SEFIZA-3560 file (N, C-alpha, C; in Angstrom, 3 decimals):
REM SEFIZA-3560
<numar><xx>33.399</xx><yy>67.658</yy><zz>21.367</zz><atom>N</atom></numar>
<numar><xx>33.780</xx><yy>68.236</yy><zz>20.050</zz><atom>CA</atom></numar>
<numar><xx>35.249</xx><yy>67.660</yy><zz>19.888</zz><atom>C</atom></numar>
<numar><xx>36.138</xx><yy>67.697</yy><zz>20.682</zz><atom>N</atom></numar>
<numar><xx>37.518</xx><yy>67.454</yy><zz>20.692</zz><atom>CA</atom></numar>
<numar><xx>37.587</xx><yy>65.922</yy><zz>20.249</zz><atom>C</atom></numar>
<numar><xx>36.800</xx><yy>65.130</yy><zz>20.887</zz><atom>N</atom></numar>
<numar><xx>36.818</xx><yy>63.583</yy><zz>20.699</zz><atom>CA</atom></numar>
<numar><xx>36.359</xx><yy>63.331</yy><zz>19.401</zz><atom>C</atom></numar>
<numar><xx>35.395</xx><yy>63.871</yy><zz>18.810</zz><atom>N</atom></numar>
<numar><xx>35.105</xx><yy>63.811</yy><zz>17.494</zz><atom>CA</atom></numar>
<numar><xx>35.978</xx><yy>64.115</yy><zz>16.445</zz><atom>C</atom></numar>
<numar><xx>36.794</xx><yy>65.126</yy><zz>16.769</zz><atom>N</atom></numar>
<numar><xx>37.943</xx><yy>65.268</yy><zz>15.896</zz><atom>CA</atom></numar>
<numar><xx>38.975</xx><yy>64.358</yy><zz>15.928</zz><atom>C</atom></numar>
<numar><xx>39.270</xx><yy>63.785</yy><zz>16.981</zz><atom>N</atom></numar>
<numar><xx>40.286</xx><yy>62.728</yy><zz>17.127</zz><atom>CA</atom></numar>
<numar><xx>39.792</xx><yy>61.444</yy><zz>16.385</zz><atom>C</atom></numar>
<numar><xx>38.561</xx><yy>61.207</yy><zz>16.509</zz><atom>N</atom></numar>
<numar><xx>38.057</xx><yy>60.044</yy><zz>15.788</zz><atom>CA</atom></numar>
<numar><xx>38.075</xx><yy>60.116</yy><zz>14.405</zz><atom>C</atom></numar>
<numar><xx>37.815</xx><yy>61.356</yy><zz>13.975</zz><atom>N</atom></numar>
<numar><xx>37.856</xx><yy>61.648</yy><zz>12.420</zz><atom>CA</atom></numar>
<numar><xx>39.399</xx><yy>61.654</yy><zz>11.839</zz><atom>C</atom></numar>
<numar><xx>40.291</xx><yy>62.265</yy><zz>12.695</zz><atom>N</atom></numar>
<numar><xx>41.759</xx><yy>61.992</yy><zz>12.276</zz><atom>CA</atom></numar>
<numar><xx>42.215</xx><yy>60.619</yy><zz>12.265</zz><atom>C</atom></numar>
<numar><xx>41.824</xx><yy>59.841</yy><zz>13.311</zz><atom>N</atom></numar>
<numar><xx>42.077</xx><yy>58.336</yy><zz>13.268</zz><atom>CA</atom></numar>
<numar><xx>41.587</xx><yy>57.649</yy><zz>12.112</zz><atom>C</atom></numar>
<numar><xx>40.311</xx><yy>57.960</yy><zz>11.757</zz><atom>N</atom></numar>
<numar><xx>39.739</xx><yy>57.334</yy><zz>10.711</zz><atom>CA</atom></numar>
<numar><xx>40.336</xx><yy>57.723</yy><zz>9.245</zz><atom>C</atom></numar>
<numar><xx>40.695</xx><yy>58.856</yy><zz>9.212</zz><atom>N</atom></numar>
<numar><xx>41.415</xx><yy>59.285</yy><zz>8.005</zz><atom>CA</atom></numar>
<numar><xx>42.839</xx><yy>58.632</yy><zz>7.960</zz><atom>C</atom></numar>
<numar><xx>43.636</xx><yy>58.594</yy><zz>9.047</zz><atom>N</atom></numar>
<numar><xx>44.844</xx><yy>57.916</yy><zz>9.095</zz><atom>CA</atom></numar>
<numar><xx>44.685</xx><yy>56.384</yy><zz>8.544</zz><atom>C</atom></numar>
<numar><xx>43.600</xx><yy>55.749</yy><zz>9.105</zz><atom>N</atom></numar>
<numar><xx>43.620</xx><yy>54.329</yy><zz>8.874</zz><atom>CA</atom></numar>
<numar><xx>43.397</xx><yy>54.297</yy><zz>7.288</zz><atom>C</atom></numar>
<numar><xx>42.447</xx><yy>55.067</yy><zz>6.697</zz><atom>N</atom></numar>
<numar><xx>42.125</xx><yy>54.936</yy><zz>5.274</zz><atom>CA</atom></numar>
<numar><xx>43.357</xx><yy>55.369</yy><zz>4.460</zz><atom>C</atom></numar>
<numar><xx>44.225</xx><yy>56.255</yy><zz>4.972</zz><atom>N</atom></numar>
<numar><xx>45.450</xx><yy>56.611</yy><zz>4.207</zz><atom>CA</atom></numar>
<numar><xx>46.525</xx><yy>55.456</yy><zz>4.314</zz><atom>C</atom></numar>
<numar><xx>46.591</xx><yy>54.656</yy><zz>5.501</zz><atom>N</atom></numar>
<numar><xx>47.374</xx><yy>53.615</yy><zz>5.713</zz><atom>CA</atom></numar>
<numar><xx>46.981</xx><yy>52.591</yy><zz>4.653</zz><atom>C</atom></numar>
<numar><xx>45.771</xx><yy>52.373</yy><zz>4.533</zz><atom>N</atom></numar>
<numar><xx>45.246</xx><yy>51.270</yy><zz>3.687</zz><atom>CA</atom></numar>
<numar><xx>45.523</xx><yy>51.649</yy><zz>2.220</zz><atom>C</atom></numar>
<numar><xx>45.331</xx><yy>52.878</yy><zz>1.933</zz><atom>N</atom></numar>
<numar><xx>45.568</xx><yy>53.416</yy><zz>0.544</zz><atom>CA</atom></numar>
<numar><xx>47.074</xx><yy>53.321</yy><zz>0.130</zz><atom>C</atom></numar>
<numar><xx>47.979</xx><yy>53.681</yy><zz>1.095</zz><atom>N</atom></numar>
<numar><xx>49.364</xx><yy>53.519</yy><zz>0.873</zz><atom>CA</atom></numar>
<numar><xx>49.888</xx><yy>52.176</yy><zz>0.600</zz><atom>C</atom></numar>
<numar><xx>49.140</xx><yy>51.200</yy><zz>1.429</zz><atom>N</atom></numar>
<numar><xx>49.611</xx><yy>49.698</yy><zz>1.260</zz><atom>CA</atom></numar>
<numar><xx>49.140</xx><yy>49.347</yy><zz>-0.172</zz><atom>C</atom></numar>
<numar><xx>47.927</xx><yy>49.647</yy><zz>-0.568</zz><atom>N</atom></numar>
<numar><xx>47.421</xx><yy>49.331</yy><zz>-1.911</zz><atom>CA</atom></numar>
<numar><xx>48.284</xx><yy>49.907</yy><zz>-2.990</zz><atom>C</atom></numar>
<numar><xx>48.619</xx><yy>51.172</yy><zz>-2.875</zz><atom>N</atom></numar>
<numar><xx>49.494</xx><yy>51.700</yy><zz>-3.929</zz><atom>CA</atom></numar>
<numar><xx>50.871</xx><yy>51.124</yy><zz>-3.991</zz><atom>C</atom></numar>
<numar><xx>51.394</xx><yy>50.781</yy><zz>-2.770</zz><atom>N</atom></numar>
<numar><xx>52.707</xx><yy>50.172</yy><zz>-2.875</zz><atom>CA</atom></numar>
<numar><xx>52.580</xx><yy>48.684</yy><zz>-3.521</zz><atom>C</atom></numar>
<numar><xx>51.476</xx><yy>47.985</yy><zz>-3.398</zz><atom>N</atom></numar>
<numar><xx>51.407</xx><yy>46.749</yy><zz>-4.079</zz><atom>CA</atom></numar>
<numar><xx>51.293</xx><yy>46.984</yy><zz>-5.623</zz><atom>C</atom></numar>
<numar><xx>50.612</xx><yy>48.052</yy><zz>-6.113</zz><atom>N</atom></numar>
<numar><xx>50.452</xx><yy>48.406</yy><zz>-7.447</zz><atom>CA</atom></numar>
<numar><xx>51.827</xx><yy>48.620</yy><zz>-7.888</zz><atom>C</atom></numar>
<numar><xx>52.539</xx><yy>49.563</yy><zz>-7.264</zz><atom>N</atom></numar>
<numar><xx>53.879</xx><yy>49.975</yy><zz>-7.666</zz><atom>CA</atom></numar>
<numar><xx>54.840</xx><yy>48.811</yy><zz>-7.836</zz><atom>C</atom></numar>
<numar><xx>54.805</xx><yy>47.893</yy><zz>-6.779</zz><atom>N</atom></numar>
<numar><xx>55.583</xx><yy>46.599</yy><zz>-6.830</zz><atom>CA</atom></numar>
<numar><xx>55.343</xx><yy>45.631</yy><zz>-7.991</zz><atom>C</atom></numar>
<numar><xx>53.926</xx><yy>45.634</yy><zz>-8.307</zz><atom>N</atom></numar>
<numar><xx>53.516</xx><yy>44.798</yy><zz>-9.446</zz><atom>CA</atom></numar>
<numar><xx>54.028</xx><yy>45.347</yy><zz>-10.768</zz><atom>C</atom></numar>
<numar><xx>53.850</xx><yy>46.691</yy><zz>-10.953</zz><atom>N</atom></numar>
<numar><xx>54.244</xx><yy>47.505</yy><zz>-12.005</zz><atom>CA</atom></numar>
<numar><xx>55.804</xx><yy>47.343</yy><zz>-12.278</zz><atom>C</atom></numar>
<numar><xx>56.698</xx><yy>47.438</yy><zz>-11.282</zz><atom>N</atom></numar>
<numar><xx>58.027</xx><yy>47.231</yy><zz>-11.371</zz><atom>CA</atom></numar>
<numar><xx>58.415</xx><yy>45.901</yy><zz>-11.829</zz><atom>C</atom></numar>
<numar><xx>57.658</xx><yy>44.786</yy><zz>-11.326</zz><atom>N</atom></numar>
<numar><xx>57.944</xx><yy>43.374</yy><zz>-11.718</zz><atom>CA</atom></numar>
<numar><xx>57.660</xx><yy>43.215</yy><zz>-13.157</zz><atom>C</atom></numar>
<numar><xx>56.592</xx><yy>43.927</yy><zz>-13.583</zz><atom>N</atom></numar>
<numar><xx>56.059</xx><yy>43.849</yy><zz>-15.109</zz><atom>CA</atom></numar>
<numar><xx>57.127</xx><yy>44.539</yy><zz>-15.844</zz><atom>C</atom></numar>
<numar><xx>57.532</xx><yy>45.698</yy><zz>-15.459</zz><atom>N</atom></numar>
<numar><xx>58.604</xx><yy>46.444</yy><zz>-16.239</zz><atom>CA</atom></numar>
<numar><xx>59.883</xx><yy>45.621</yy><zz>-16.487</zz><atom>C</atom></numar>
<numar><xx>60.220</xx><yy>45.107</yy><zz>-15.394</zz><atom>N</atom></numar>
<numar><xx>61.475</xx><yy>44.230</yy><zz>-15.511</zz><atom>CA</atom></numar>
<numar><xx>61.314</xx><yy>42.953</yy><zz>-16.518</zz><atom>C</atom></numar>
<numar><xx>60.100</xx><yy>42.426</yy><zz>-16.378</zz><atom>N</atom></numar>
<numar><xx>59.918</xx><yy>41.345</yy><zz>-17.302</zz><atom>CA</atom></numar>
<numar><xx>59.953</xx><yy>41.921</yy><zz>-18.606</zz><atom>C</atom></numar>
<numar><xx>59.276</xx><yy>42.896</yy><zz>-18.926</zz><atom>N</atom></numar>
<numar><xx>59.273</xx><yy>43.460</yy><zz>-20.309</zz><atom>CA</atom></numar>
<numar><xx>60.593</xx><yy>43.912</yy><zz>-20.795</zz><atom>C</atom></numar>
<numar><xx>61.492</xx><yy>44.404</yy><zz>-20.020</zz><atom>N</atom></numar>
<numar><xx>62.815</xx><yy>44.914</yy><zz>-20.302</zz><atom>CA</atom></numar>
<numar><xx>63.626</xx><yy>43.625</yy><zz>-20.706</zz><atom>C</atom></numar>
<numar><xx>63.484</xx><yy>42.452</yy><zz>-20.011</zz><atom>N</atom></numar>
<numar><xx>64.201</xx><yy>41.296</yy><zz>-20.314</zz><atom>CA</atom></numar>
<numar><xx>63.637</xx><yy>40.788</yy><zz>-21.723</zz><atom>C</atom></numar>
<numar><xx>62.366</xx><yy>40.794</yy><zz>-21.894</zz><atom>N</atom></numar>
<numar><xx>61.718</xx><yy>40.342</yy><zz>-23.081</zz><atom>CA</atom></numar>
<numar><xx>62.374</xx><yy>41.239</yy><zz>-24.381</zz><atom>C</atom></numar>
<numar><xx>62.448</xx><yy>42.578</yy><zz>-24.088</zz><atom>N</atom></numar>
<numar><xx>63.067</xx><yy>43.386</yy><zz>-25.322</zz><atom>CA</atom></numar>
<numar><xx>64.495</xx><yy>43.160</yy><zz>-25.472</zz><atom>C</atom></numar>
<numar><xx>65.189</xx><yy>42.897</yy><zz>-24.428</zz><atom>N</atom></numar>
<numar><xx>66.679</xx><yy>42.471</yy><zz>-24.622</zz><atom>CA</atom></numar>
<numar><xx>66.709</xx><yy>41.148</yy><zz>-25.455</zz><atom>C</atom></numar>
<numar><xx>65.844</xx><yy>40.216</yy><zz>-25.028</zz><atom>N</atom></numar>
<numar><xx>65.924</xx><yy>38.927</yy><zz>-25.865</zz><atom>CA</atom></numar>
<numar><xx>65.518</xx><yy>39.148</yy><zz>-27.306</zz><atom>C</atom></numar>
<numar><xx>64.441</xx><yy>39.944</yy><zz>-27.510</zz><atom>N</atom></numar>
<numar><xx>64.122</xx><yy>40.262</yy><zz>-29.046</zz><atom>CA</atom></numar>
<numar><xx>65.100</xx><yy>40.964</yy><zz>-29.676</zz><atom>C</atom></numar>
<numar><xx>65.812</xx><yy>41.849</yy><zz>-29.187</zz><atom>N</atom></numar>
<numar><xx>66.775</xx><yy>42.712</yy><zz>-29.916</zz><atom>CA</atom></numar>
<numar><xx>68.062</xx><yy>41.684</yy><zz>-30.040</zz><atom>C</atom></numar>
<numar><xx>68.266</xx><yy>40.794</yy><zz>-29.138</zz><atom>N</atom></numar>
<numar><xx>69.406</xx><yy>39.859</yy><zz>-29.510</zz><atom>CA</atom></numar>
<numar><xx>68.997</xx><yy>38.934</yy><zz>-30.492</zz><atom>C</atom></numar>
<numar><xx>67.821</xx><yy>38.548</yy><zz>-30.700</zz><atom>N</atom></numar>
<numar><xx>67.250</xx><yy>37.623</yy><zz>-31.739</zz><atom>CA</atom></numar>
<numar><xx>67.292</xx><yy>38.327</yy><zz>-33.005</zz><atom>C</atom></numar>
<numar><xx>66.920</xx><yy>39.664</yy><zz>-33.214</zz><atom>N</atom></numar>
<numar><xx>66.934</xx><yy>40.418</yy><zz>-34.373</zz><atom>CA</atom></numar>
<numar><xx>68.418</xx><yy>40.555</yy><zz>-34.912</zz><atom>C</atom></numar>
<numar><xx>69.301</xx><yy>40.739</yy><zz>-33.760</zz><atom>N</atom></numar>
<numar><xx>70.649</xx><yy>40.952</yy><zz>-34.269</zz><atom>CA</atom></numar>
<numar><xx>71.164</xx><yy>39.697</yy><zz>-34.689</zz><atom>C</atom></numar>
<numar><xx>70.884</xx><yy>38.586</yy><zz>-34.197</zz><atom>N</atom></numar>
<numar><xx>71.501</xx><yy>37.290</yy><zz>-34.461</zz><atom>CA</atom></numar>
<numar><xx>70.943</xx><yy>36.919</yy><zz>-35.742</zz><atom>C</atom></numar>
<numar><xx>69.620</xx><yy>37.138</yy><zz>-36.106</zz><atom>N</atom></numar>
<numar><xx>68.934</xx><yy>36.947</yy><zz>-37.508</zz><atom>CA</atom></numar>
<numar><xx>69.673</xx><yy>37.692</yy><zz>-38.591</zz><atom>C</atom></numar>
<numar><xx>69.982</xx><yy>39.009</yy><zz>-38.125</zz><atom>N</atom></numar>
<numar><xx>70.562</xx><yy>39.819</yy><zz>-39.202</zz><atom>CA</atom></numar>
<numar><xx>72.067</xx><yy>39.533</yy><zz>-39.588</zz><atom>C</atom></numar>
<numar><xx>72.754</xx><yy>38.608</yy><zz>-38.540</zz><atom>N</atom></numar>
<numar><xx>74.119</xx><yy>38.186</yy><zz>-38.893</zz><atom>CA</atom></numar>
<numar><xx>74.085</xx><yy>37.069</yy><zz>-40.026</zz><atom>C</atom></numar>
<numar><xx>73.095</xx><yy>36.443</yy><zz>-40.156</zz><atom>N</atom></numar>
<numar><xx>73.042</xx><yy>35.474</yy><zz>-41.146</zz><atom>CA</atom></numar>
<numar><xx>72.750</xx><yy>35.888</yy><zz>-42.589</zz><atom>C</atom></numar>
<numar><xx>72.378</xx><yy>37.211</yy><zz>-42.741</zz><atom>N</atom></numar>
<numar><xx>72.170</xx><yy>37.715</yy><zz>-44.030</zz><atom>CA</atom></numar>
<numar><xx>73.337</xx><yy>37.850</yy><zz>-44.881</zz><atom>C</atom></numar>
<numar><xx>73.367</xx><yy>37.625</yy><zz>-46.013</zz><atom>N</atom></numar>
<numar><xx>74.559</xx><yy>37.862</yy><zz>-46.947</zz><atom>CA</atom></numar>
<numar><xx>74.993</xx><yy>39.343</yy><zz>-46.914</zz><atom>C</atom></numar>
<numar><xx>76.228</xx><yy>39.602</yy><zz>-47.052</zz><atom>N</atom></numar>
<numar><xx>76.628</xx><yy>40.862</yy><zz>-47.271</zz><atom>CA</atom></numar>
<numar><xx>76.435</xx><yy>41.351</yy><zz>-48.709</zz><atom>C</atom></numar>
<numar><xx>76.473</xx><yy>42.801</yy><zz>-48.874</zz><atom>N</atom></numar>
<numar><xx>76.358</xx><yy>43.344</yy><zz>-50.214</zz><atom>CA</atom></numar>
<numar><xx>75.052</xx><yy>44.260</yy><zz>-50.238</zz><atom>C</atom></numar>
<numar><xx>75.060</xx><yy>44.982</yy><zz>-51.343</zz><atom>N</atom></numar>
<numar><xx>73.885</xx><yy>45.896</yy><zz>-51.562</zz><atom>CA</atom></numar>
<numar><xx>72.870</xx><yy>45.150</yy><zz>-52.203</zz><atom>C</atom></numar>
<numar><xx>71.703</xx><yy>45.235</yy><zz>-51.525</zz><atom>N</atom></numar>
<numar><xx>70.413</xx><yy>44.671</yy><zz>-52.078</zz><atom>CA</atom></numar>
<numar><xx>70.162</xx><yy>44.910</yy><zz>-53.500</zz><atom>C</atom></numar>
<numar><xx>70.482</xx><yy>46.252</yy><zz>-53.844</zz><atom>N</atom></numar>
<numar><xx>70.274</xx><yy>46.748</yy><zz>-55.233</zz><atom>CA</atom></numar>
<numar><xx>71.013</xx><yy>45.954</yy><zz>-56.364</zz><atom>C</atom></numar>
<numar><xx>72.092</xx><yy>45.272</yy><zz>-55.864</zz><atom>N</atom></numar>
<numar><xx>72.851</xx><yy>44.508</yy><zz>-56.844</zz><atom>CA</atom></numar>
<numar><xx>72.276</xx><yy>43.090</yy><zz>-57.029</zz><atom>C</atom></numar>
<numar><xx>71.507</xx><yy>42.720</yy><zz>-56.159</zz><atom>N</atom></numar>
<numar><xx>70.840</xx><yy>41.403</yy><zz>-56.131</zz><atom>CA</atom></numar>
<numar><xx>69.964</xx><yy>41.198</yy><zz>-57.290</zz><atom>C</atom></numar>
<numar><xx>70.005</xx><yy>39.926</yy><zz>-57.860</zz><atom>N</atom></numar>
<numar><xx>69.014</xx><yy>39.746</yy><zz>-58.918</zz><atom>CA</atom></numar>
<numar><xx>67.713</xx><yy>39.311</yy><zz>-58.275</zz><atom>C</atom></numar>
<numar><xx>66.543</xx><yy>39.699</yy><zz>-58.822</zz><atom>N</atom></numar>
<numar><xx>65.260</xx><yy>39.235</yy><zz>-58.264</zz><atom>CA</atom></numar>
<numar><xx>65.144</xx><yy>37.779</yy><zz>-58.457</zz><atom>C</atom></numar>
<numar><xx>64.406</xx><yy>37.068</yy><zz>-57.533</zz><atom>N</atom></numar>
<numar><xx>64.310</xx><yy>35.641</yy><zz>-57.735</zz><atom>CA</atom></numar>
<numar><xx>63.631</xx><yy>35.069</yy><zz>-59.073</zz><atom>C</atom></numar>
<numar><xx>62.839</xx><yy>35.769</yy><zz>-59.756</zz><atom>N</atom></numar>
<numar><xx>62.299</xx><yy>35.423</yy><zz>-60.908</zz><atom>CA</atom></numar>
<numar><xx>63.234</xx><yy>35.324</yy><zz>-62.188</zz><atom>C</atom></numar>
<numar><xx>64.488</xx><yy>35.793</yy><zz>-62.094</zz><atom>N</atom></numar>
<numar><xx>65.387</xx><yy>35.784</yy><zz>-63.237</zz><atom>CA</atom></numar>
<numar><xx>66.009</xx><yy>34.318</yy><zz>-63.154</zz><atom>C</atom></numar>
//
């Protein structure tokens, strides 16, 4: 009976080690994706800001519509 219990514990430990390794791989991949998305967001923010700098100053309500 004692031998069966040790075998069961060793089997559980082996499965937990495998699961832990798989979860670590998933977390590592997610972190890489998060960093990639953060860089993309920063680039998009910079692009929007630089596009906004080229707009003329003034109140849009004072502008004449293009059909005049």
